[in-house]
C-alpha positions as CSV (number, residue, x, y, z in Angstrom):
1,M,0.0,0.0,0.0
2,I,1.3,3.4,-0.9
3,A,0.0,6.5,0.9
4,K,-1.9,8.7,-1.5
5,S,0.1,11.8,-0.8
6,Q,3.5,10.0,-1.2
7,K,3.7,10.1,-5.0
8,H,7.5,10.4,-5.1
9,W,8.1,7.0,-3.5
10,S,9.3,4.4,-5.9
11,G,7.7,1.4,-4.2
12,D,6.2,0.0,-1.1
13,V,8.3,1.8,1.6
14,A,7.0,-0.3,4.4
15,D,8.0,-3.5,2.6
16,M,11.5,-2.0,2.0
17,L,12.0,-1.0,5.6
18,R,10.4,-4.0,7.3
19,V,12.6,-6.4,9.2
20,R,12.3,-9.9,7.9
21,E,14.0,-13.2,8.4
22,G,17.7,-12.8,7.6
23,F,17.7,-9.1,8.3
24,V,21.2,-7.8,9.4
25,L,21.4,-4.4,11.0
26,A,25.0,-4.0,10.0
27,D,24.1,-4.2,6.4
28,V,21.8,-1.1,6.6
29,D,23.3,2.1,5.2
30,A,22.3,4.9,7.6
31,Q,22.9,7.5,4.9
32,A,20.5,5.8,2.4
33,T,17.0,6.9,1.4
34,P,15.3,3.6,0.4
35,G,12.4,4.2,-2.1
36,Y,12.8,7.9,-2.3
37,E,14.8,9.3,-5.2
38,E,14.2,13.1,-4.6
39,G,16.1,15.4,-2.4
40,K,15.6,17.5,0.8
41,V,13.5,20.2,-1.0
42,Q,11.0,17.9,-2.5
43,A,10.9,16.0,0.8
44,A,9.8,19.1,2.6
45,E,6.9,19.5,0.1
46,D,5.9,15.9,0.4
47,L,6.0,16.1,4.2
48,A,3.6,19.1,4.2
49,A,1.3,17.3,1.9
50,G,1.4,14.2,4.0
51,S,0.7,16.3,7.1
52,M,-2.6,17.4,5.8
53,Q,-3.5,13.8,5.0
54,L,-2.3,12.6,8.4
55,D,-4.3,15.3,10.2
56,E,-7.5,14.3,8.4
57,Y,-7.1,10.6,9.1
58,Q,-6.3,11.4,12.8
59,E,-9.4,13.5,13.1
60,R,-11.6,10.9,11.5
61,L,-10.2,8.3,13.9
62,Y,-10.8,10.5,16.9
63,A,-14.3,11.5,15.7
64,R,-15.2,7.9,15.2
65,S,-14.1,6.9,18.7
66,R,-16.3,9.7,20.1
67,V,-19.5,8.5,18.4
68,D,-19.2,4.8,17.6
69,A,-18.0,1.9,19.5
70,T,-14.6,1.6,17.8
71,N,-11.5,-0.1,19.2
72,A,-9.1,1.3,16.6
73,A,-5.9,3.1,17.7
74,V,-2.3,3.4,16.6
75,L,0.8,3.0,18.6
76,L,4.1,4.4,17.2
77,V,7.1,2.9,19.1
78,L,10.3,5.0,18.5
79,Q,13.6,3.4,19.4
80,A,17.1,4.7,18.6
81,M,20.5,5.6,19.8
82,D,20.8,9.1,21.4
83,S,20.5,12.0,18.9
84,A,19.0,9.9,16.2
85,G,16.0,12.2,15.8
86,K,13.1,10.9,17.9
87,G,12.3,14.4,19.0
88,G,12.2,15.6,15.4
89,I,9.7,12.8,14.5
90,V,7.5,13.9,17.4
91,R,7.6,17.5,16.4
92,H,7.5,17.4,12.7
93,V,5.4,14.3,12.1
94,V,3.2,13.6,15.0
95,G,3.1,17.3,15.9
96,S,1.2,18.1,12.6
97,V,-2.1,16.7,14.0
98,D,-4.6,17.9,16.6
99,P,-2.9,17.2,20.0
100,Q,-6.2,16.1,21.7
101,G,-6.0,13.0,19.6
102,V,-2.4,12.2,20.5
103,S,-0.8,10.6,23.6
104,I,3.0,10.9,24.0
105,T,5.0,9.0,26.6
106,A,8.7,9.2,27.1
107,F,9.7,6.3,29.4
108,K,12.5,7.2,31.8
109,K,14.4,5.2,34.4
110,P,11.8,3.1,36.3
111,T,10.6,4.6,39.7
112,P,10.8,2.6,42.9
113,E,7.1,1.9,42.5
114,E,7.5,0.7,38.9
115,L,10.4,-1.6,39.9
116,E,8.0,-3.3,42.3
117,H,6.0,-4.6,39.3
118,D,6.7,-6.5,36.1
119,F,8.5,-4.3,33.5
120,L,5.3,-4.1,31.3
121,W,3.2,-2.8,34.2
122,R,4.0,0.8,33.6
123,V,3.8,0.4,29.8
124,A,0.4,-1.2,29.8
125,K,-1.0,1.9,31.5
126,R,0.1,4.1,28.7
127,V,-1.2,2.3,25.6
128,P,-3.5,4.6,23.5
129,E,-7.2,4.5,24.0
130,P,-9.5,4.0,21.0
131,G,-9.3,6.9,18.6
132,I,-5.9,7.9,19.7
133,I,-2.4,8.0,18.1
134,G,-0.1,6.9,20.9
135,V,3.7,7.5,20.8
136,F,6.3,5.8,22.9
137,D,9.5,7.9,22.8
138,R,11.6,5.0,23.9
139,S,9.5,2.1,25.3
140,H,9.4,-1.4,26.8
141,Y,12.3,-2.2,24.6
142,E,14.6,-0.3,26.8
143,D,14.2,-3.3,29.2
144,V,15.8,-5.7,26.7
145,L,18.3,-3.2,25.3
146,I,19.8,-1.4,28.2
147,G,19.0,-4.4,30.4
148,R,21.0,-6.6,28.1
149,V,24.0,-4.2,27.4
150,R,24.3,-2.9,31.0
151,E,23.4,-6.4,32.5
152,L,20.7,-4.8,34.6
153,A,18.8,-8.1,34.6
154,P,19.9,-11.8,34.4
155,H,20.1,-13.5,31.0
156,E,17.2,-15.7,31.8
157,E,15.0,-12.6,32.6
158,I,16.0,-10.9,29.4
159,E,15.0,-14.0,27.5
160,R,11.6,-14.1,29.3
161,R,11.0,-10.5,28.4
162,Y,11.2,-11.1,24.6
163,G,8.3,-13.6,24.9
164,A,6.3,-11.3,27.3
165,I,6.7,-8.4,24.7
166,N,5.5,-10.6,21.9
167,T,2.5,-11.7,23.9
168,F,1.8,-8.1,25.0
169,E,1.9,-6.7,21.5
170,E,-0.2,-9.6,20.1
171,Q,-2.9,-8.7,22.6
172,L,-2.6,-5.0,21.6
173,A,-3.1,-5.9,17.9
174,G,-6.0,-8.2,18.8
175,S,-7.7,-5.4,20.6
176,G,-7.6,-3.1,17.6
177,T,-4.3,-1.2,18.1
178,R,-2.0,-1.0,15.1
179,V,1.5,-1.2,16.4
180,V,4.2,0.5,14.2
181,K,7.7,-0.1,15.6
182,V,10.5,2.1,14.2
183,M,14.2,2.0,14.9
184,L,15.9,5.2,13.7
185,H,19.3,4.0,12.5
186,I,22.1,6.5,12.5
187,S,25.8,5.8,12.0
188,S,28.3,6.2,14.8
189,D,30.0,9.0,12.9
190,E,26.7,10.9,12.4
191,Q,26.0,10.6,16.2
192,K,29.3,12.0,17.0
193,A,28.7,15.0,14.7
194,R,25.3,15.6,16.3
195,L,26.7,15.4,19.8
196,T,29.5,17.8,18.9
197,E,27.0,20.2,17.5
198,R,25.1,20.1,20.8
199,L,28.3,21.0,22.6
200,D,29.2,23.8,20.1
201,R,25.8,25.5,20.5
202,P,24.6,27.1,23.7
203,D,21.0,26.7,22.6
204,K,21.6,22.9,22.3
205,H,23.3,22.4,25.6
206,W,20.1,21.4,27.3
207,K,19.9,18.4,24.9
208,Y,23.3,17.1,25.8
209,N,23.8,14.5,28.4
210,P,27.2,13.4,29.6
211,G,25.9,10.0,29.8
212,D,25.5,9.9,26.0
213,V,29.3,9.4,25.7
214,D,29.2,6.5,28.2
215,E,26.5,4.8,26.1
216,R,28.4,5.6,22.9
217,Q,31.4,3.7,24.1
218,L,29.1,0.6,24.1
219,W,28.0,1.1,20.5
220,P,28.9,-2.4,19.2
221,Q,27.1,-4.0,22.2
222,Y,24.0,-1.9,21.5
223,M,24.0,-2.9,17.8
224,D,24.1,-6.5,18.8
225,A,21.3,-5.9,21.3
226,Y,19.2,-4.3,18.6
227,Q,19.9,-7.2,16.3
228,Q,18.6,-9.6,19.0
229,V,15.4,-7.5,19.4
230,F,14.7,-7.6,15.7
231,E,15.2,-11.4,15.5
232,R,13.1,-12.0,18.5
233,T,10.3,-9.5,18.4
234,S,9.6,-8.6,14.7
235,T,6.3,-10.4,14.2
236,D,3.5,-10.4,11.7
237,H,1.2,-8.5,14.2
238,A,4.0,-6.0,15.2
239,P,6.8,-5.9,12.7
240,W,9.9,-3.7,13.1
241,F,10.9,-1.1,10.6
242,V,14.5,0.1,10.4
243,V,14.6,3.6,9.1
244,P,18.0,5.1,7.9
245,A,18.2,8.3,9.8
246,N,21.4,10.1,8.9
247,R,19.3,12.3,6.7
248,K,16.6,13.7,9.1
249,W,14.3,14.7,6.3
250,Y,14.1,11.2,5.0
251,A,13.5,9.7,8.4
252,R,10.6,12.1,9.0
253,L,9.1,11.4,5.6
254,A,9.5,7.6,6.1
255,V,7.9,7.5,9.5
256,Q,5.0,9.7,8.3
257,H,4.5,7.2,5.5
258,L,4.4,4.3,7.9
259,L,1.8,6.2,10.0
260,L,-0.3,7.0,7.0
261,E,-0.3,3.3,5.9
262,A,-1.4,2.3,9.4
263,L,-4.3,4.7,9.2
264,E,-5.2,3.9,5.7
265,A,-5.5,0.3,6.7
266,I,-7.9,1.3,9.5
267,D,-9.7,3.6,7.1
268,P,-11.7,5.6,9.7
269,Q,-14.8,7.2,8.2
270,W,-16.6,10.3,9.4
271,P,-19.4,9.4,11.7
272,K,-22.9,9.8,10.1
273,A,-25.2,12.2,11.9
274,D,-27.7,10.6,14.2
275,F,-30.2,13.4,13.6
276,D,-32.1,14.9,10.6
277,V,-29.6,17.3,9.1
278,E,-32.1,19.1,6.9
279,A,-34.5,19.5,9.7
280,E,-31.7,21.0,11.8
281,K,-30.8,23.4,9.1
282,K,-34.4,24.7,9.0
283,R,-34.6,25.0,12.8
284,L,-31.3,26.9,12.8
285,A,-32.5,29.3,10.1
286,L,-35.4,30.3,12.2
287,T,-33.2,31.4,15.1
């Protein structure tokens, strides 16, 4: 399926970016723009056109949930190394729709209360309600990424979590939520350049975290952890999509496309009036 506004795509982007059997993260060129042969200028125009379409789909979805008994929702899961552009996706893609129909959660280090429960306890409380586009800016996958790399949990527990995640996401899909899982893939050199820019610009200092350098030193281990995540949790009901993200404009356009496809598959329609429209027009004219 190709989103109607994305006429400059050369094929099925979702199919090109989807993780399938035999996928190897190390083979992905973070500088590439799979399926898109235009440049940054045209991409900006396509992003604007897609924003209008995304906004209409989101409003239809929200309106439907407020009138009919619909269970449809969308959950966008964003995972990436630091500075890969998750914030830009939230601002420039998700930010183009009415905020009342969006729920954004950025999962941080678990609180003492959260640590008293299973790792999915806090996640289950934040899944989007019907009619809502939910965004996880980092997610339950932190518990098998950082957990594995930093050895925050025993190996047996990490293995259990893969299965628990698959079951959890299958239940989400079964209840009407379309799960779109995106890994924004940047190169190590690109991350270094972006972190350097944050240090060089006072207006970017607030974005810099000294801990980013500590995590950067574990880059190979994180790439291995992501490979394991893809192999263990890319399923038919909740596949992974790896989006090359060295070019921010491409990453934003690609994620927008994936969201549009998810919404087109739901195909929310405007609710029909439960009153006599013509009669109401006449009544209104008399006032």
